[in-house]
C-alpha positions as CSV (number, residue, x, y, z in Angstrom):
1,X,24.3,19.7,-12.8
2,X,23.6,18.9,-9.2
3,X,26.6,17.0,-7.6
4,X,24.3,14.3,-6.3
5,X,22.6,13.4,-9.5
6,X,24.8,10.4,-10.5
7,X,25.7,9.1,-7.0
8,X,24.8,5.5,-6.0
9,X,22.2,4.9,-3.3
10,X,25.0,3.7,-1.0
11,X,26.9,7.0,-1.5
12,X,23.8,9.0,-0.7
13,X,23.2,7.0,2.4
14,X,26.7,7.6,3.6
15,X,26.5,11.3,2.9
16,X,23.1,12.1,4.3
17,X,22.4,9.5,6.9
18,X,22.7,12.1,9.8
19,X,21.5,15.2,7.9
20,X,18.2,16.6,6.6
21,X,18.5,15.3,3.1
22,X,15.4,17.0,1.8
23,X,16.5,20.4,2.9
24,X,20.1,19.8,1.7
25,X,19.1,18.5,-1.8
26,X,16.2,20.8,-2.5
27,X,18.3,23.8,-1.6
28,X,20.2,23.2,-4.8
29,X,17.1,23.7,-6.8
30,X,15.6,26.8,-5.1
31,X,17.5,29.2,-7.2
32,X,16.4,27.6,-10.5
33,X,13.9,29.3,-12.7
34,X,10.3,28.4,-12.3
35,X,8.4,27.2,-15.4
36,X,4.7,26.6,-16.0
37,X,3.7,23.4,-17.8
38,X,0.4,21.6,-18.5
39,X,-0.9,19.4,-15.7
40,X,-1.7,16.7,-18.2
41,X,2.0,16.4,-19.1
42,X,2.9,15.3,-15.5
43,X,2.8,11.9,-13.9
44,X,3.7,10.5,-10.5
45,X,7.2,9.1,-10.5
46,X,7.5,5.3,-11.1
47,X,8.4,4.5,-7.5
48,X,5.2,6.2,-6.2
49,X,2.8,5.5,-9.1
50,X,0.1,4.1,-6.8
51,X,-0.3,7.2,-4.6
52,X,-3.8,8.1,-3.4
53,X,-5.0,10.6,-0.9
54,X,-8.1,11.3,1.3
55,X,-10.0,14.2,-0.2
56,X,-11.3,15.0,3.3
57,X,-7.7,15.4,4.6
58,X,-6.9,17.7,1.7
59,X,-9.8,20.0,2.1
60,X,-7.7,23.0,3.3
61,X,-5.2,22.5,0.5
62,X,-8.0,22.1,-2.1
63,X,-9.7,25.4,-0.9
64,X,-6.3,27.2,-1.0
65,X,-5.5,26.1,-4.5
66,X,-9.1,26.7,-5.7
67,X,-8.8,30.3,-4.5
68,X,-5.1,31.1,-5.2
69,X,-3.8,28.5,-7.5
70,X,-0.6,26.5,-6.8
71,X,1.7,29.1,-5.1
72,X,4.8,27.0,-4.5
73,X,6.1,25.1,-7.5
74,X,6.4,21.3,-7.5
75,X,9.7,19.6,-8.2
76,X,9.7,17.4,-11.3
77,X,12.2,15.7,-13.6
78,X,11.9,14.8,-17.3
79,X,10.4,11.4,-17.8
80,X,9.6,9.2,-20.8
81,X,7.5,10.1,-23.9
82,X,7.6,13.8,-23.2
83,X,6.1,13.6,-19.7
84,X,7.4,14.9,-16.4
85,X,7.5,13.0,-13.1
86,X,6.7,14.5,-9.7
87,X,9.6,14.2,-7.2
88,X,8.2,16.5,-4.6
89,X,4.7,18.1,-4.3
90,X,2.5,15.0,-4.7
91,X,-0.5,16.5,-3.0
92,X,-0.3,19.9,-4.8
93,X,-0.2,17.9,-8.1
94,X,-3.1,15.7,-7.1
95,X,-5.3,18.6,-6.1
96,X,-4.4,20.6,-9.3
97,X,-5.3,17.5,-11.3
98,X,-8.6,17.0,-9.4
99,X,-9.5,20.7,-9.9
100,X,-8.8,20.3,-13.6
101,X,-6.2,23.1,-13.6
102,X,-4.7,23.6,-17.0
103,X,-1.1,24.4,-15.8
104,X,1.0,24.2,-12.7
105,X,4.3,26.0,-11.7
106,X,7.3,23.6,-11.6
107,X,11.0,23.5,-11.1
108,X,12.5,21.0,-13.6
109,X,15.6,19.3,-12.2
110,X,18.1,16.6,-13.4
111,X,17.4,13.9,-10.9
112,X,18.6,10.3,-11.3
113,X,16.6,7.2,-10.1
114,X,18.9,6.8,-7.1
115,X,18.5,10.4,-6.0
116,X,14.7,10.2,-6.6
117,X,14.4,7.0,-4.6
118,X,16.5,8.5,-1.8
119,X,14.2,11.6,-1.7
120,X,11.0,9.6,-1.8
121,X,12.1,7.4,1.1
122,X,13.6,10.3,3.1
123,X,10.4,12.3,2.8
124,X,8.1,9.3,3.5
125,X,8.9,9.0,7.2
126,X,7.6,12.6,7.7
127,X,4.3,11.9,6.0
128,X,2.5,10.8,9.1
129,X,-1.0,11.3,7.8
130,X,-0.6,9.6,4.4
131,X,-2.4,6.3,3.9
132,X,0.0,3.5,4.9
133,X,-0.7,1.7,1.6
134,X,1.2,4.4,-0.2
135,X,4.3,3.2,1.6
136,X,3.4,-0.5,0.9
137,X,3.2,0.0,-2.8
138,X,6.2,2.2,-2.9
139,X,8.3,-0.3,-1.0
140,X,7.0,-3.1,-3.1
141,X,8.0,-1.4,-6.3
142,X,11.4,-0.5,-5.0
143,X,12.2,-4.1,-3.8
144,X,10.8,-5.8,-6.9
145,X,11.5,-3.5,-9.8
146,X,14.6,-1.6,-8.6
147,X,16.2,-4.2,-6.3
148,X,16.4,-1.9,-3.3
149,X,17.3,-3.8,-0.2
150,X,14.9,-3.7,2.7
151,X,17.7,-2.8,5.0
152,X,18.4,0.3,2.8
153,X,14.7,1.2,2.9
154,X,14.7,1.0,6.6
155,X,17.9,3.1,7.0
156,X,16.8,5.9,4.6
157,X,13.2,6.0,5.9
158,X,14.4,5.9,9.5
159,X,12.5,2.8,10.4
160,X,13.4,-0.7,11.7
161,X,13.5,-3.6,9.2
162,X,10.7,-5.1,11.2
163,X,8.5,-2.0,10.5
164,X,9.4,-2.2,6.8
165,X,8.5,-5.9,6.7
166,X,5.2,-5.2,8.4
167,X,4.3,-2.5,5.9
168,X,5.2,-4.8,3.0
169,X,3.1,-7.6,4.4
170,X,0.0,-5.5,3.8
171,X,0.4,-6.2,0.1
172,X,-0.6,-9.9,0.8
173,X,-4.0,-8.9,2.3
174,X,-7.3,-9.7,0.6
175,X,-8.3,-6.9,-1.9
176,X,-11.4,-6.2,0.1
177,X,-9.4,-5.5,3.2
178,X,-6.9,-3.3,1.3
179,X,-9.8,-1.3,-0.1
180,X,-11.2,-0.8,3.4
181,X,-7.7,0.3,4.6
182,X,-7.4,2.6,1.6
183,X,-10.7,4.3,2.4
184,X,-9.7,4.5,6.0
185,X,-12.6,2.3,7.2
186,X,-10.0,0.3,9.3
187,X,-6.7,1.4,10.8
188,X,-3.2,0.1,10.0
189,X,-3.2,-1.7,13.3
190,X,-6.4,-3.5,12.5
191,X,-5.1,-4.5,9.0
192,X,-1.9,-5.8,10.4
193,X,-3.8,-8.3,12.6
194,X,-5.4,-9.9,9.5
195,X,-2.1,-10.6,7.7
196,X,-1.6,-14.3,7.2
197,X,-5.2,-15.3,7.6
198,X,-7.1,-17.0,4.7
199,X,-9.4,-14.8,2.7
200,X,-12.8,-15.9,4.2
201,X,-11.5,-15.3,7.7
202,X,-10.1,-11.9,6.7
203,X,-13.5,-10.9,5.3
204,X,-15.3,-12.2,8.3
205,X,-13.1,-10.2,10.7
206,X,-13.2,-7.2,8.5
207,X,-17.0,-7.2,8.8
208,X,-16.7,-7.4,12.6
209,X,-14.3,-4.4,12.6
210,X,-16.5,-2.2,10.3
211,X,-20.0,-3.1,11.5
212,X,-19.4,-4.5,14.9
213,X,-17.0,-1.9,16.2
214,X,-14.6,-4.6,17.4
215,X,-11.3,-3.2,18.8
216,X,-7.8,-4.2,17.6
217,X,-7.2,-6.0,20.9
218,X,-10.4,-8.0,20.6
219,X,-9.5,-9.0,17.0
220,X,-6.0,-10.0,18.2
221,X,-7.6,-12.3,20.8
222,X,-9.7,-13.9,18.0
223,X,-6.7,-14.3,15.7
224,X,-4.5,-15.8,18.4
225,X,-7.0,-18.7,18.7
226,X,-6.9,-19.1,14.9
227,X,-3.2,-19.3,14.4
228,X,-0.1,-20.0,16.3
229,X,3.2,-18.0,15.9
230,X,4.9,-19.2,12.7
231,X,8.7,-19.4,12.7
232,X,8.6,-19.1,8.9
233,X,6.6,-15.8,9.0
234,X,9.4,-13.5,7.7
235,X,10.4,-16.0,4.9
236,X,6.7,-16.3,3.8
237,X,6.2,-12.6,3.8
238,X,9.4,-12.0,1.7
239,X,8.3,-14.8,-0.8
240,X,4.8,-13.3,-1.1
241,X,6.3,-9.8,-1.6
242,X,8.9,-10.8,-4.2
243,X,6.6,-13.0,-6.2
244,X,3.4,-10.9,-5.9
245,X,1.4,-13.8,-4.4
246,X,-0.6,-14.6,-1.3
247,X,0.7,-17.5,0.9
248,X,-1.4,-19.1,3.6
249,X,0.1,-21.7,5.9
250,X,-2.0,-24.1,8.1
251,X,-0.7,-27.0,10.2
252,X,-0.4,-29.3,7.3
253,X,-0.9,-27.3,4.1
254,X,0.6,-24.4,2.2
255,X,-1.6,-22.5,-0.3
256,X,-0.1,-20.1,-2.8
257,X,-2.4,-17.8,-4.8
258,X,-1.1,-16.0,-7.8
259,X,-2.8,-13.1,-9.7
260,X,-2.0,-14.6,-13.2
261,X,-0.8,-17.7,-14.9
262,X,2.3,-15.9,-15.9
263,X,3.3,-15.2,-12.3
264,X,2.7,-18.9,-11.4
265,X,4.9,-20.0,-14.3
266,X,7.7,-17.6,-13.2
267,X,7.5,-19.0,-9.6
268,X,7.8,-22.5,-11.0
269,X,10.8,-21.6,-13.0
270,X,12.5,-20.2,-9.9
271,X,11.8,-23.6,-8.1
272,X,13.2,-25.5,-11.0
273,X,16.4,-23.4,-11.1
274,X,17.0,-23.9,-7.4
275,X,16.6,-27.6,-7.8
276,X,19.2,-27.9,-10.5
């Protein structure tokens, strides 16, 4: 068994903070035997279950796998119900699935949640061309479902807490804006400017960005007229992230939009408990 399998996230941070964690950890698995398993028995890991990729950016990889198959095995661990979870090799797995390959070479490793989380976050800062929303949904899952601190995400992924907060805030955007960002019709910088605006305004400015060719700087000037700096911005962003809701603040009103009645009731319960 790998010595890191059962270590806490804090222990892993202390050990690998100044090292190339991916090279160090994956080195332990290189000597293990390759296996071949059905593609339909593999899933993304639960921390990265919302991964998506641009087919255009993956053209070279797709052509290579189409002609030669998957040469380098992907790293997986045993999951639930007989499935395996991808820890490293997301894009190779995605392309193999897209090409309807029957099987794929893998290395099956004993990897705990903490080690998997550490590897996902450590690798993330190197994925410069991945869609930013991949990070948003991964960070959201880690903070909500696995109670990973934002400060730890920042430390492991080699970012500032401010950068982590900005990435998480993208989750509060209108769905139409997120779809445009996902399809790369707008940039991360353009999307960030729209955070905190009400839905009609977001859609109006989104249309200007896509159809009017309006620059980020021009949009910033428009937005600056619409809203003043809010001293509660970080608090609102954290509340929106932790309760999966959208919060808009004007001079005299606060509007909170939930995706379901259940989420609304859960939020009300939190307020009641704080008031007791």
